[in-house]
C-alpha positions as CSV (number, residue, x, y, z in Angstrom):
1,M,86.2,116.4,131.9
2,S,85.1,119.4,129.9
3,A,83.3,122.1,131.8
4,T,79.9,123.6,131.1
5,L,80.3,126.4,128.5
6,K,78.2,129.5,128.3
7,P,75.2,129.1,125.9
8,L,76.2,129.2,122.2
9,V,73.0,131.0,121.2
10,T,71.2,134.0,122.7
11,E,67.5,133.7,123.7
12,G,64.9,134.4,121.1
13,P,61.5,135.9,121.5
14,P,58.9,134.6,124.0
15,L,57.0,131.4,123.2
16,S,53.5,131.5,121.9
17,V,50.7,129.5,123.6
18,D,51.0,126.8,121.0
19,E,54.8,126.6,121.4
20,V,54.4,126.3,125.1
21,R,52.2,123.3,124.7
22,R,54.5,121.7,122.1
23,Y,57.7,122.1,124.2
24,S,56.2,121.7,127.6
25,R,58.3,118.6,128.4
26,H,61.4,120.7,127.8
27,L,60.1,123.6,129.8
28,I,59.6,121.7,133.0
29,I,63.2,120.5,133.0
30,P,65.0,123.0,135.3
31,D,68.2,122.9,133.2
32,V,66.3,123.7,130.0
33,G,63.3,125.7,131.0
34,M,61.9,128.7,129.1
35,S,65.4,130.2,128.6
36,G,66.9,127.0,127.0
37,Q,63.9,126.5,124.7
38,R,64.1,130.1,123.5
39,R,67.8,129.5,122.7
40,L,66.9,126.4,120.7
41,M,64.3,128.2,118.8
42,N,66.8,131.0,118.0
43,A,69.5,128.5,116.9
44,K,70.7,127.9,113.4
45,V,72.1,124.4,112.9
46,L,73.6,123.0,109.7
47,C,73.5,119.2,109.1
48,V,76.0,118.0,106.5
49,G,74.2,115.0,105.0
50,A,70.7,113.7,105.3
51,G,71.7,110.0,105.4
52,G,72.3,107.5,108.2
53,L,73.4,110.0,110.9
54,G,71.7,113.0,109.4
55,S,68.3,111.3,109.6
56,P,67.9,110.9,113.4
57,A,69.8,114.2,114.0
58,L,67.5,116.2,111.8
59,M,64.4,114.6,113.2
60,Y,65.3,115.1,116.8
61,L,66.7,118.6,116.3
62,A,63.4,119.5,114.6
63,A,61.3,117.9,117.4
64,A,63.4,119.8,119.9
65,G,62.4,123.1,118.3
66,V,65.7,124.3,116.7
67,G,64.6,127.4,114.8
68,T,66.5,127.0,111.6
69,L,67.9,123.7,110.2
70,G,70.2,123.8,107.2
71,I,70.7,120.6,105.1
72,V,73.7,120.1,102.8
73,E,72.8,117.1,100.6
74,F,73.2,116.5,96.8
75,D,72.1,112.9,96.6
76,T,68.8,111.2,95.8
77,V,67.0,108.6,97.9
78,D,67.9,105.0,96.9
79,E,66.1,101.9,98.1
80,S,69.3,100.7,99.9
81,N,69.1,103.9,102.1
82,L,65.8,102.9,103.7
83,Q,67.4,100.3,106.0
84,R,68.9,103.1,108.1
85,Q,68.0,106.5,106.8
86,I,64.7,106.8,108.6
87,I,63.8,110.3,107.6
88,H,63.0,108.9,104.1
89,G,60.3,106.5,103.1
90,Q,59.3,104.2,100.2
91,S,57.5,107.0,98.3
92,D,60.7,109.1,98.4
93,I,62.8,106.8,96.3
94,G,64.3,108.8,93.5
95,K,63.6,112.1,95.2
96,S,66.2,114.6,96.4
97,K,67.2,113.6,99.9
98,A,67.2,117.3,100.9
99,L,63.7,117.7,99.8
100,S,62.6,114.4,101.3
101,A,64.1,115.5,104.6
102,K,62.4,118.9,104.5
103,E,59.0,117.3,103.9
104,A,59.6,114.9,106.9
105,I,60.6,117.8,109.1
106,A,57.5,119.8,108.2
107,E,55.4,116.9,109.5
108,I,57.4,116.7,112.7
109,N,57.5,120.4,113.5
110,P,56.0,123.1,111.1
111,Y,57.6,125.9,113.2
112,V,61.1,124.9,111.9
113,N,62.6,126.9,109.1
114,V,64.4,124.5,106.7
115,V,67.1,125.8,104.4
116,L,68.3,123.5,101.6
117,H,71.8,123.5,100.2
118,E,71.4,121.0,97.4
119,T,75.0,120.9,96.4
120,R,78.2,118.9,97.0
121,L,80.2,120.6,99.8
122,D,83.6,121.7,98.5
123,V,86.3,124.3,99.0
124,D,84.4,126.8,96.9
125,N,81.2,126.9,98.9
126,V,81.9,125.5,102.4
127,M,82.9,128.8,104.1
128,E,79.9,130.7,102.7
129,I,77.5,128.0,103.8
130,F,79.0,127.4,107.3
131,A,79.1,131.2,108.0
132,Q,75.3,131.2,108.1
133,Y,75.0,128.8,111.1
134,D,75.9,128.6,114.8
135,L,76.7,124.9,114.9
136,I,77.6,122.2,112.4
137,V,76.4,118.5,112.7
138,D,78.7,116.3,110.6
139,G,76.9,113.3,109.2
140,T,79.4,112.6,106.3
141,D,80.7,109.2,105.5
142,N,84.0,109.9,103.7
143,F,87.4,111.3,104.9
144,A,87.7,114.0,102.3
145,T,84.5,115.8,103.5
146,R,85.4,115.2,107.2
147,Y,88.7,117.0,106.8
148,L,87.0,119.8,104.8
149,V,84.3,120.2,107.5
150,N,86.9,120.3,110.3
151,D,89.1,122.8,108.6
152,A,86.3,125.1,107.7
153,A,84.9,125.0,111.2
154,V,88.3,125.7,112.7
155,L,88.9,128.7,110.4
156,L,85.4,130.1,111.2
157,K,85.8,129.3,114.9
158,K,82.6,127.3,114.9
159,P,81.8,124.1,116.9
160,Y,80.8,120.9,115.2
161,V,79.5,117.6,116.4
162,W,81.0,114.6,114.7
163,G,79.9,111.0,114.3
164,S,81.1,107.9,112.6
165,I,79.6,104.5,112.1
166,Y,80.7,101.1,110.7
167,R,79.1,97.7,111.0
168,F,78.4,97.5,114.8
169,D,80.7,100.3,116.0
170,G,80.2,104.0,116.3
171,Q,82.1,107.1,117.5
172,A,81.1,110.6,118.4
173,S,82.7,113.8,119.7
174,V,82.5,117.6,119.7
175,F,85.3,119.5,118.0
176,W,85.7,123.2,118.8
177,A,89.2,124.5,118.5
178,E,88.4,127.5,120.7
179,H,87.9,125.2,123.6
180,G,89.7,121.9,122.8
181,P,91.0,119.7,120.1
182,C,89.9,119.4,116.5
183,Y,89.4,116.4,114.2
184,R,93.0,116.7,113.0
185,C,94.2,116.4,116.6
186,L,92.5,112.9,116.8
187,Y,93.3,111.9,113.2
188,P,96.3,114.0,111.9
189,E,96.4,112.1,108.6
190,P,93.8,110.3,106.6
191,P,94.2,106.5,106.5
192,P,95.9,104.9,103.5
193,P,93.4,104.6,100.6
194,G,91.5,101.3,100.7
195,M,92.5,100.5,104.3
196,V,89.1,101.6,105.9
197,P,86.1,100.3,104.1
198,S,83.1,102.6,103.7
199,C,79.6,101.6,104.9
200,A,78.8,100.9,101.3
201,E,81.6,98.3,101.2
202,G,81.5,96.9,104.8
203,G,77.9,97.6,105.8
204,V,76.3,99.1,108.9
205,L,73.7,98.0,111.4
206,G,70.7,100.3,110.7
207,V,69.9,101.1,114.3
208,L,73.5,102.1,115.0
209,C,72.7,105.3,113.1
210,A,70.1,106.2,115.8
211,S,72.5,105.5,118.6
212,I,75.2,107.8,117.3
213,G,72.9,110.3,115.7
214,S,71.1,110.8,119.0
215,I,74.4,111.4,120.8
216,Q,75.2,114.1,118.2
217,T,71.7,115.7,118.7
218,T,72.2,115.6,122.5
219,E,75.5,117.3,122.2
220,A,74.1,120.0,119.9
221,I,71.3,120.8,122.3
222,K,73.8,121.0,125.2
223,L,76.0,123.5,123.3
224,I,73.0,125.6,122.2
225,A,71.5,125.8,125.7
226,G,74.7,125.9,127.7
227,I,73.9,122.9,129.8
228,G,75.8,119.9,131.0
229,E,79.4,119.0,129.9
230,P,79.9,118.7,126.2
231,L,82.1,116.0,124.7
232,I,84.8,118.5,123.9
233,G,88.1,116.7,124.5
234,N,86.4,113.3,124.7
235,L,85.6,110.6,122.2
236,V,82.7,108.3,122.9
237,V,83.2,104.8,121.4
238,Y,80.2,102.5,121.1
239,D,80.2,98.7,120.6
240,A,76.7,97.6,119.8
241,L,77.5,93.9,120.0
242,E,78.9,94.2,123.6
243,M,76.4,97.1,124.3
244,E,79.4,99.0,125.7
245,Y,80.1,102.7,125.7
246,R,83.6,104.0,126.5
247,K,84.8,107.5,126.8
248,V,88.4,108.2,125.6
249,K,90.2,111.5,126.4
250,I,91.5,113.5,123.4
251,R,94.1,116.1,123.9
252,K,94.8,119.1,121.7
253,D,97.8,118.5,119.6
254,P,100.3,121.3,120.1
255,A,101.7,120.6,116.6
256,C,98.3,120.5,114.9
257,P,98.7,122.2,111.5
258,I,95.4,124.1,111.8
259,C,94.3,124.6,115.4
260,S,97.6,125.0,117.3
261,A,98.9,128.3,118.6
262,K,101.2,128.5,115.5
263,P,99.3,126.9,112.7
264,T,101.0,126.1,109.4
265,Q,97.7,125.9,107.6
266,T,95.7,129.1,107.6
267,Q,93.3,128.4,104.8
268,L,91.5,125.5,103.2
269,L,93.5,123.0,101.2
270,P,93.0,123.2,97.4
271,D,91.9,119.6,97.0
272,Y,90.7,117.4,99.8
273,E,90.1,114.4,97.5
274,S,93.8,114.4,96.7
275,F,94.8,115.0,100.3
276,C,92.9,111.8,101.3
277,G,93.7,109.9,98.1
278,M,91.1,107.9,96.4
279,L,93.7,105.4,95.3
280,S,97.2,104.7,96.6
281,E,100.0,105.6,94.2
282,G,100.8,102.0,93.6
283,A,97.1,101.2,92.7
284,A,96.8,104.2,90.5
285,E,100.0,103.3,88.6
286,A,99.0,99.7,88.2
287,A,95.5,100.7,86.9
288,T,97.0,103.0,84.2
289,G,96.7,101.2,80.9
290,S,95.3,98.1,82.6
291,T,91.7,99.0,83.2
292,I,88.8,97.7,81.1
293,A,85.2,98.8,80.9
294,V,82.3,96.4,81.7
295,T,81.3,96.5,78.0
296,E,84.8,95.2,77.1
297,L,84.4,92.5,79.7
298,K,81.0,91.5,78.3
299,A,82.5,91.4,74.8
300,K,85.3,89.1,76.0
301,M,82.7,86.8,77.5
302,D,80.6,86.7,74.3
303,S,83.6,86.0,72.1
304,G,84.6,83.0,74.2
305,E,87.9,84.5,75.1
306,K,89.7,82.6,77.9
307,F,90.5,84.5,81.2
308,M,90.0,84.2,84.9
309,L,87.6,86.7,86.4
310,I,88.3,87.2,90.1
311,D,85.9,89.0,92.5
312,V,88.0,90.6,95.4
313,R,85.0,91.6,97.5
314,E,83.9,89.9,100.8
315,P,81.8,86.7,100.9
316,G,78.7,88.5,102.1
317,E,78.9,90.9,99.1
318,F,79.4,88.0,96.7
319,E,76.2,86.3,97.9
320,I,74.2,89.4,97.2
321,V,75.2,89.9,93.5
322,R,78.0,88.6,91.3
323,I,79.2,88.9,87.7
324,P,78.6,85.6,85.9
325,G,81.7,83.4,85.8
326,S,83.5,85.2,88.6
327,V,85.5,83.4,91.3
328,L,85.7,84.9,94.8
329,I,89.1,85.6,96.3
330,P,88.8,88.4,98.9
331,K,91.2,91.4,98.8
332,Q,92.9,90.4,102.1
333,E,94.2,87.2,100.4
334,F,96.0,89.3,97.8
335,L,97.4,91.6,100.5
336,N,98.8,88.7,102.5
337,G,100.0,86.9,99.4
338,S,98.0,83.7,99.9
339,A,96.0,84.3,96.7
340,L,99.0,84.2,94.5
341,E,99.8,80.5,94.9
342,G,96.8,79.2,93.1
343,L,96.6,81.7,90.2
344,P,97.0,80.4,86.7
345,Q,99.9,81.5,84.6
346,D,98.5,80.6,81.2
347,V,95.4,82.8,81.1
348,P,95.0,86.5,81.7
349,I,93.5,87.6,85.0
350,I,90.8,90.2,85.3
351,L,89.9,91.6,88.7
352,H,86.8,93.4,89.9
353,C,85.1,94.6,93.1
354,K,82.1,96.7,93.8
355,S,83.4,100.0,92.3
356,G,87.0,99.5,91.2
357,V,88.9,100.8,94.2
358,R,89.7,97.4,95.9
359,S,90.4,95.7,92.6
360,A,92.9,98.4,91.7
361,E,94.7,97.7,95.0
362,C,94.8,94.0,94.3
363,L,96.0,94.7,90.7
364,A,99.0,96.5,92.2
365,V,99.9,93.3,94.1
366,L,99.5,91.2,90.9
367,K,101.7,93.5,88.9
368,Q,104.4,93.4,91.5
369,A,104.2,89.6,91.5
370,G,104.9,89.5,87.7
371,F,101.3,89.2,86.3
372,A,102.0,91.9,83.7
373,D,98.9,91.2,81.6
374,A,96.4,91.4,84.6
375,T,93.7,94.0,84.3
376,H,90.8,95.2,86.4
377,V,87.2,96.4,85.7
378,A,86.3,100.1,86.0
379,G,83.2,100.5,88.1
380,G,83.0,96.9,89.2
381,V,79.7,95.3,90.0
382,V,77.9,98.6,90.1
383,A,78.9,99.4,86.5
384,W,78.0,95.8,85.4
385,V,74.5,96.1,86.8
386,K,73.9,99.6,85.4
387,Q,75.2,99.0,81.9
388,I,74.9,95.2,81.3
389,D,72.3,93.6,83.5
390,P,69.9,96.0,85.3
391,A,67.8,93.1,86.6
392,L,70.5,92.4,89.2
393,P,70.4,94.2,92.6
394,I,72.8,96.9,93.7
395,Y,73.7,97.2,97.4
């Protein structure tokens, strides 16, 4: 088990009478007390993302009295966010997520200073932004940004609290290379493109965000105040269906390229999207010259051209929205080869998914099997709804 560390943040000024009233339930906890609360009020915490994990984290950090909360967020509030991103409401649809979060925090605790970074985090700005804060809370949902956050935190010698959610499962840990492993020690390489579905593709139980986000907030408070034993060197794994929490030991990798005693990487990578790979090489090669736009697909339909349109998403996605005339054959059936047996040889095959990633992976399978004239639809269902039939829902 990790030992209690000295407080991350020094004590701030004495509390006012109003602040004593507000934080009284903290002040009477011996391990927090006046000293711990003054550290919280003097802390500067950056939350990367104001979505599923960022929502509960920001709300509880604000309620706890963290003095400065930074928010990195470039997206706008969409109706599909409201099932889990509880910091936003119906009236916030279309609004900047960062601004929506700031307004919600002001209602929770007007004493908190909120700093907005309404930009996409990248190699050009991450070091400058992170340098302004004591602690990072990672609420991102893609591997490229996770590796970027990790590498910047290691290079700046800052701790960060990580969380991940998918369907009914969640994970959380604290990475601080000065005292234990980093994210790369747990996951040295990103998974192959398309292997791990995103929440947008596979879904997530809304309340799971609160379960993992509250763990992240708890760990942040412990680090700031120097209380308890932080999750450094431990991974919490949560199964909501079994209502089971497990703690798994993580060891520092002596060969880690960035946090080992002799690192081979001493600066940020030039391109984290390329490092993680949006598409596998096979899928990218297959899609080259074999990709059509939704407008081309619609023109083929209107002209009566014969083809087989295959939707490679999951059955649950197919029930929500579909392109007219499409037939459901999930991606896994292409990967295991079972889909190939029933495919026609006399008409062209057109594949599509939600955004174009999974269909490109399936296209590579078809090309290898000899379906040379097969194509896939760029942008998938999302592009179809936006450009062809806006009356259909987007999930």
